C-alpha positions, 0 to 999 in steps of 0.5 A: 308707177304705171304698168307697161300696158297703161304706159302704152295707152298713154303713148297712144293718147299723145296727139303727135303719135297719130301721124296721120301723114303716114297713113295711106287713104282707106280702102274702098268699102266693100258692099254691105251684102258682102259676108265676113270671112277670115282667110286664115288656114288654121282657122278654116281647118279647125272650122271644118273639124268642128263641123265634121265632129258634129257630123260624126256625133249625128252618125253615131247617135242616129245610126247606132243609138237610136234607129236600132232601139225598139222603142219608137217613141224613145227614138223619135223624142231623142232624135228630134231633140238631138237633131234640133240641138245639133242644127242650132249649134252648127247655125250658131257656129256659122253666124259666129264665124261669118258675122263681123265681130266689130272691125273698126274701118281700116286706114281711117286715121288719115288727116281728112278723117281726123279733121272731120271728127272736129275734136275739141281742145284737149280730146284725145283719140286712139290710133292703131299703128298696125292697121292705121286706124282710129279706134274707139275705147275698148277696141284691140288689134287682132294679128290674125283678122288684121283689124281692130275689133270693138270689145274684142274678147279673143280670137277663136280659131274654132270659129275662125273669127274674133269674138267681139261686140257684134258676134259675142251672142252667136259664140255663147250660143255655140258653146251652149248648144255644143255642151248640150248635145255633148251631155245628151249624147253621153246620156243616150250612150250610157243608157245604151251600154246598159241595155246592150249588157242585158241583151245580145250586142248583135241585136242593139246595133246594126253594126258588129259588136266590135264596130259598135263599141269603138264607135261608142267609145269615140263618141263618149271621148268626144262628148266628154271632151266637148262637154268640159270645154264648151261648158267652161268656155260658156261659163267664162263668157257669161261671167265676162258679159255680166262683169262687162269686162272682155277676156283681153281687159281681164288679162291686161288688167286694163283700167276701167273707163266705162260706166258700170251697169247691172248684170242684167243690163249687160246681158241685154246689151250682148242678147238684145233688149227686151228679154225674149226667146230670141235670146236662144236663136242664132237667127235673131240679130241682137238690137244693141241700140235699143238696149243702150237706151235703158243702160244705167249706172249702179 
């Protein structure tokens, strides 16, 4: 007996279900230079909160932990490291938020478009009844983005976007860099507490001792919370990439209809081929096409 998810898939495969006459012509496509941005109030607020929390951590680390330190080399090295990781985290967040995750053209399930596909007898296609799009395998509809997204993993309000085929790399980098700056901030805060216990609290900060303690406690709470959250998210994303199964596919237990690849090959598909330092850069756009050439079944 088939599960409800599989029965729905069978319905989508029926040719009569397409009903192209019910679809309006697709809206005119915007220019390729137009930035992708989801106008969702909840997502926008979450995105702003994310940046404000990073800026708060920056403030406490620089003005409470590093500037009052007597060791210039310690302050310079940790300041450079923390600010560099924070910059990469925010850059990754911006790329994850403003990159098209792999949206299927909206409203293309028209009679003319279906005829242009030149489908062979017995060949079936999917149609999304919500956005009236012909969608490829492994695409799912997002109710927030109001689009079908290729290889959609989930919709994340913290980046105000879906995590899909084209922006998963940036989301993974965002979680990794946030986890790293959270761990770094916790380590520096611990050293600062140890130092201040042996010294006069008034000498180890430019703020009053009560204000310093409150700022450090809030930083530790924020750092610990985000370290746990982003580390877990980073691990689940890497596992999802290596197994080549999105979060939605795992949740729905969908039947696997795509070729199985090695874990390393799956990483190259997301981060680009070949392996290079560009994997760690949110400014390097992964070349998925080149990775496809080297895919193989194992």
